[in-house]
N, C-alpha and C positions, 0 to 999 in steps of 0.2 A: 504494500500500500504506500502511495506517495505522500510524503509529508507536505503540509501547506504552511510552512512557517512564514513565508513571505506574503501570504494572502491575508489582508487585514479583515476580511469578511469571514474567515474560517472560525467557526465556533460561536459566531454572533447571530442571535435571532433577529428576524425582521422587526419584531416588537422592540427589542433593545435598540436597534438602529433608529427606528421611528421615535422612540422616547428621547434618545440623545439629540436628534435633530429638533424636536419640539422644544426641549430644554434650551438648546443653543439659539434657535431662531424665533421660536414662537410660531403659532399657526399662521398668522397674517404674513409675516416675512417668508415663511416656508412656502406659502401659496404663490408668492411672487417668484421665488427661485425655481420651484417645480410647479408648473401651471396645471394643476389638476383640481377638479371640483371638490373632491373629498377633503381637500385642505382649505377650501374657501367657504363652503356651505355647511354650517353646523358640524365642524370637524371634531372627530374623536379618534382615539387610538383604534378602537374596535372597527369602526366603519372604514378607516384608512387601511387597516390590515386586510380586511376582506377585499377591498378594491385592488390593493397592491399584489395580493396573492393570485388574482385572476388576470392581471394586466402586466405582462412582462416588460414592456417599454417603460412604464411608470416605475416599476420596481428597479429597473436598471438605473434610472435617473436618481432615485432616492439612494441607492447603494453607492453610486458615483459621488453624490454630494457628501455622504457619510465618510467615504475614503478621503475626499478632499478636506473635510473638516478636521480629520485627524492630523493632517499635515500643517495645520495653522494654529 
């Protein structure tokens, strides 16, 4: 089995990623950075997780933002 020591997403749940980004940006700023309705209209962790799990392009944007946020 290949080790993923250089993968910052390894072992991190989508919920933890989302909570980190909400703590860092807040829902309003997050909705400007990643333009998806679940961040704009009555946002919640639960509804956002449901959407992100079904929408690969949105999940990729959120994961990329998370990785970017770790570098700063």
